[in-house]
VMD Tcl script that draws the C-alpha trace (Angstrom):
set ca {
  {141.60 -25.55 118.83}
  {142.35 -26.25 115.51}
  {143.38 -23.87 113.18}
  {140.86 -21.87 111.50}
  {139.84 -21.78 107.51}
  {141.30 -18.27 106.04}
  {140.00 -19.13 101.93}
  {140.34 -14.73 101.64}
  {143.22 -15.05 103.32}
  {144.59 -17.51 101.03}
  {143.44 -15.60 98.12}
  {145.32 -12.53 99.30}
  {148.01 -14.28 99.49}
  {148.04 -15.93 95.85}
  {147.10 -12.87 94.11}
  {149.39 -10.86 96.54}
  {151.90 -10.08 93.24}
  {149.06 -9.25 91.20}
  {147.85 -7.19 93.99}
  {151.03 -4.65 94.10}
  {151.49 -4.44 90.43}
  {148.04 -3.50 90.69}
  {149.16 -1.10 93.20}
  {152.07 0.32 92.01}
  {150.05 1.31 88.65}
  {147.03 2.58 90.81}
  {150.44 5.55 92.33}
  {151.69 5.84 89.36}
  {147.98 7.23 87.95}
  {148.04 9.51 90.56}
  {151.69 10.36 90.12}
  {151.17 12.13 86.41}
  {147.93 13.62 87.85}
  {145.52 11.06 86.42}
  {142.59 10.82 89.05}
  {139.73 7.92 88.61}
  {136.33 8.66 88.11}
  {132.81 7.41 87.19}
  {129.74 8.82 85.49}
  {126.69 8.35 88.12}
  {123.18 7.40 86.81}
  {122.17 9.74 83.67}
  {125.05 12.30 84.26}
  {126.78 14.06 81.84}
  {129.36 14.71 84.73}
  {132.17 12.67 85.96}
  {132.58 12.07 89.49}
  {136.02 11.52 91.25}
  {136.18 8.35 92.89}
  {137.57 8.81 96.78}
  {138.57 4.90 97.56}
  {141.58 4.31 98.55}
  {143.85 1.26 96.78}
  {142.82 -1.03 99.60}
  {139.04 -0.84 98.58}
  {139.81 -0.75 94.72}
  {142.33 -4.32 94.64}
  {139.54 -6.13 96.79}
  {136.90 -4.94 94.45}
  {138.56 -5.84 91.42}
  {139.97 -9.31 92.40}
  {136.12 -10.03 94.56}
  {137.58 -10.17 98.28}
  {134.95 -9.83 100.99}
  {136.40 -7.29 103.14}
  {134.36 -8.49 106.61}
  {134.96 -12.17 105.67}
  {138.85 -10.74 105.80}
  {138.25 -9.14 108.96}
  {136.43 -12.14 110.48}
  {139.60 -14.56 109.61}
  {142.16 -12.50 110.90}
  {140.33 -11.92 114.01}
  {140.24 -16.05 114.40}
  {143.67 -16.31 113.37}
  {144.40 -14.00 116.26}
  {142.51 -15.90 118.58}
  {144.07 -18.84 117.88}
  {147.73 -17.61 118.30}
  {146.12 -16.33 121.45}
  {144.78 -19.79 122.50}
  {147.73 -21.24 121.87}
  {150.09 -22.34 124.75}
}
mol new
graphics top color blue
foreach p $ca { graphics top sphere $p radius 0.5 }
foreach p [lrange $ca 0 end-1] q [lrange $ca 1 end] { graphics top cylinder $p $q radius 0.2 }
display resetview
């Protein structure tokens, strides 16, 4: 069985340092009492965003969480099938 292709995991690995910096910034915002929010369509009231760091980083970097999960499973299956 050949090693499975992992373009999403490769992208995540390439973005590791940038992700760490953004993660630390998000942590810092929370420590300062600053919370992210968004305006719903046609509303004057901002609603808080309850997404965690992982979800926000996935959105920011354009990473498909389902593709990431599928690639992780494929790698795990590869490792399990190795002699």
